C-alpha positions in Angstrom: 10.4 8.4 40.9 11.9 11.1 37.9 10.6 10.5 34.6 13.7 9.8 32.1 14.0 13.1 30.3 13.7 12.3 26.3 15.9 13.6 23.9 13.9 14.9 20.6 13.6 12.1 17.8 14.7 13.4 14.4 11.6 13.8 12.8 11.0 12.0 9.4 11.3 14.5 5.9 7.9 15.7 5.8 8.6 16.1 2.3 8.0 12.5 1.9 4.5 12.5 3.5 3.5 15.4 2.1 4.9 13.8 -1.7 3.4 11.0 -1.4 -0.5 12.9 -0.6 0.8 14.5 -4.1 0.9 11.5 -5.5 -2.3 10.5 -4.7 -4.1 14.0 -5.8 -2.9 13.4 -9.5 -3.1 9.9 -9.9 -6.8 9.0 -9.1 -7.7 11.9 -11.9 -4.9 11.1 -14.1 -6.1 7.2 -13.7 -9.7 8.4 -14.5 -8.9 10.5 -18.0 -6.8 7.4 -18.9 -9.6 4.7 -18.5 -12.0 7.1 -20.6 -9.4 7.2 -23.2 -8.5 3.8 -23.2 -12.5 3.4 -23.7 -13.1 5.5 -26.1 -10.1 5.3 -28.6 -9.2 2.0 -27.6 -11.5 -0.2 -27.0 -14.2 1.6 -28.9 -12.1 1.9 -32.1 -14.4 0.6 -35.2 -12.2 -2.2 -36.0 -13.4 -4.1 -33.1 -16.7 -4.2 -34.5 -18.5 -6.1 -37.8 -18.4 -3.4 -40.2 -16.6 -0.8 -38.4 -20.0 0.1 -37.1 -19.7 0.5 -33.5 -23.5 1.4 -32.7 -24.6 -1.7 -34.5 -21.9 -4.0 -35.0 -21.7 -7.0 -33.4 -18.0 -6.9 -31.4 -15.4 -8.7 -33.3 -13.4 -9.1 -30.3 -12.7 -8.9 -26.6 -11.8 -5.3 -26.9 -15.3 -4.5 -28.6 -16.9 -6.9 -26.2 -15.5 -5.2 -22.9 -16.6 -1.5 -24.7 -20.3 -3.0 -25.0 -20.1 -2.8 -21.5 -21.5 0.7 -21.5 -20.7 3.8 -19.3 -19.8 2.2 -16.1 -17.0 0.6 -17.9 -14.6 3.3 -17.6 -14.9 4.0 -14.2 -14.4 0.7 -13.5 -11.0 0.3 -15.6 -9.6 3.7 -13.9 -10.2 1.5 -10.5 -8.3 -1.2 -11.9 -5.4 1.3 -13.1 -5.3 3.3 -9.3 -4.8 -0.4 -8.0 -1.9 -1.0 -10.4 -0.2 2.5 -9.9 -0.7 2.4 -6.2 0.7 -1.1 -5.8 3.7 0.1 -7.8 4.0 3.2 -5.5 3.6 1.1 -2.5 6.0 -1.7 -3.4 8.4 1.3 -4.0 8.3 3.0 -0.6 8.3 -0.3 1.2 11.1 -1.9 -0.2 12.7 1.8 0.1 12.2 1.4 4.3 13.3 -2.3 4.1 16.7 -1.3 3.7 19.5 -2.3 0.4 19.8 -5.4 2.4 17.6 -8.7 3.7 16.1 -7.6 6.8 15.8 -10.4 8.3 20.1 -10.8 7.9 20.2 -7.3 9.1 18.4 -8.0 12.2 20.8 -10.7 13.3 23.7 -8.8 12.6 22.7 -6.0 14.8 21.3 -8.8 17.5 25.1 -10.3 17.4 26.7 -6.8 17.4 24.9 -6.3 20.6 25.6 -9.6 21.9 29.5 -8.6 21.7 28.6 -5.0 23.2 30.0 -3.4 19.7 27.5 -0.5 19.1 29.5 1.1 16.8 30.0 -1.3 14.2 26.0 -1.7 14.8 25.2 2.2 14.2 27.5 1.3 11.1 25.9 -1.4 9.7 22.4 0.7 9.9 24.3 3.0 7.8 24.9 0.6 4.9 21.5 -0.9 5.5 19.4 2.5 5.3 15.7 2.7 4.7 13.1 3.0 7.9 13.9 0.0 10.2 17.7 1.2 10.2 17.0 4.5 11.0 15.0 3.2 13.9 17.3 1.3 15.1 20.1 3.7 14.8 17.9 6.2 17.0 17.6 3.5 19.7 21.8 2.9 19.3 22.5 6.4 19.4 20.1 6.5 22.9 21.9 3.7 24.1 25.2 5.4 23.9 24.0 8.7 25.3 22.4 6.4 28.2 25.8 4.9 28.9 27.3 8.4 29.3 24.7 9.5 31.6 25.3 9.4 35.5 22.5 11.2 36.6 19.9 8.2 36.1 19.0 5.0 37.6 18.9 1.9 35.5 15.5 1.5 35.2 15.3 5.2 33.7 17.6 5.0 31.2 16.1 1.5 29.4 12.6 3.4 30.1 14.5 6.5 28.0 15.7 3.7 25.2 12.8 2.0 24.7 10.5 5.2 24.6 13.7 6.8 22.2 12.7 3.9 19.9 9.0 3.9 19.9 9.0 7.6 19.0 11.0 6.6 16.3 9.0 3.9 15.0 5.7 5.8 15.3 7.3 8.6 13.0 8.6 5.9 10.4 5.9 3.8 10.3 2.9 5.8 9.2 4.6 6.4 6.1 4.1 2.8 4.8 0.9 2.9 5.0 -0.2 5.4 3.3 -2.2 5.1 0.0 -3.0 1.7 1.3 -6.5 3.1 2.3 -6.9 3.7 -1.0 -6.3 0.4 -2.5 -8.3 -1.1 0.8 -11.7 1.4 -0.6 -11.2 0.1 -4.3 -11.9 -3.3 -2.6 -15.6 -2.5 -2.1 -15.5 0.5 -4.7 -15.0 -2.3 -7.6 -17.6 -4.6 -6.2 -20.3 -1.8 -6.0 -19.3 -0.3 -9.3 -19.6 -3.7 -11.0 -23.1 -4.2 -9.2 -24.4 -0.8 -10.5 -23.2 -1.9 -13.9 -24.9 -5.0 -13.7 -28.4 -3.1 -12.4 -27.7 -0.7 -15.3 -27.5 -3.5 -18.0 -30.6 -5.3 -16.0 -32.5 -2.6 -15.9 -31.9 -2.2 -20.0 -32.9 -5.7 -20.6 -36.2 -5.7 -18.9 -37.2 -2.3 -20.4 -36.4 -3.8 -24.2 -38.7 -6.5 -23.2 -41.4 -4.6 -21.7 -40.9 -2.5 -25.1 -42.1 -4.4 -27.3 -44.7 -7.7 -27.9 -41.7 -9.7 -29.3 -38.4 -9.5 -27.4 -35.5 -7.9 -30.1 -32.9 -10.7 -28.8 -30.0 -8.3 -30.2 -30.6 -5.9 -27.9 -31.8 -8.3 -25.1 -28.1 -9.8 -25.1 -26.4 -6.4 -25.6 -28.1 -5.3 -22.4 -27.5 -8.8 -20.5 -23.9 -8.5 -21.8 -23.4 -5.0 -20.3 -24.6 -6.3 -16.9 -22.1 -9.3 -17.2 -19.1 -7.4 -18.5 -19.5 -5.1 -15.4 -19.9 -7.6 -13.0 -16.6 -9.7 -13.9 -14.9 -5.9 -14.3 -15.8 -5.1 -10.4 -14.8 -8.9 -8.9 -11.4 -8.6 -10.6 -10.7 -5.1 -9.2 -11.6 -6.4 -5.5 -10.2 -9.2 -6.1 -6.9 -7.9 -7.1 -7.1 -5.1 -4.5 -7.8 -7.6 -1.5 -4.6 -9.7 -2.6 -2.4 -6.4 -2.7 -3.5 -4.9 0.4 -2.8 -8.3 2.5 0.3 -8.6 0.6 1.8 -5.0 1.7 0.0 -5.4 5.1 2.2 -8.5 6.0 5.4 -6.8 4.4 4.7 -3.6 6.7 4.0 -6.3 9.7 7.3 -8.2 9.1 9.4 -4.6 9.3 7.4 -3.5 12.5 8.2 -7.2 14.0 12.0 -6.5 12.9 12.0 -3.0 14.6 10.5 -4.6 17.7 12.7 -7.4 17.8 15.7 -5.4 17.6 14.5 -2.5 19.8 13.9 -5.5 22.7 17.3 -6.6 22.0 19.0 -3.1 22.4 16.9 -2.6 25.5 18.0 -6.0 27.2 21.5 -5.6 26.4 21.6 -1.8 27.9 19.9 -3.8 31.1 22.1 -6.9 31.4 25.5 -4.9 30.8 24.5 -2.3 33.3 23.6 -5.2 35.6 26.8 -6.9 35.6 28.8 -3.8 36.4 27.1 -3.7 39.6 
């Protein structure tokens, strides 16, 4: 059986993908720099220590306490900033992909128009909705009209051509939504490991203090233990927030993918049913 010819799907703008990649390249070092600046100039401000002595003074508030966590703290803080920055960026991108209106309401409206055979109105709804979901559905509707005017193919070939067009449009639109999610997923592990590293460094200092003197220096010992616990707390915070946000964005993408699959199935079924009725 002859295979159905396929019309090239309109490609997604490469500028969007490259812009997303450039954002990641710039955001990561900027977050590292900002984390170091916050650690040195804000957390390490003498006003947070007794007598203004950063080296020997006791921390007077939470800022000084976190600063006492040691050199691993600014690294973990930069990871926290990355989670915040990339979460905001993904929220904006996924929000644009969903379009201007509610996705569920849009899918119901398209399905209703398809059942009524009003393809032009369905295309107009896609133009109003905008976003990746509407773009994929609009591509399928255009293929629908193209196949209606084609008398050289069988119904099975036409149906296959519509389904393939929707799949190609989906494969071009959807990957953009998952970009930078890998960074958030990576921060789940890196946050925990960095906190563990800070804990190990702090405990090494604590045991070194015990072994260096016959009578333990309680102030130095408590400082080292504090360093260990602060890094642990920051690492756990980074990992926990990364897990929650990654799962949230993944569920949003799954919802959009389901909406496309549901509407794409309706388009194919409507086309097959309308042409079967004409026989």
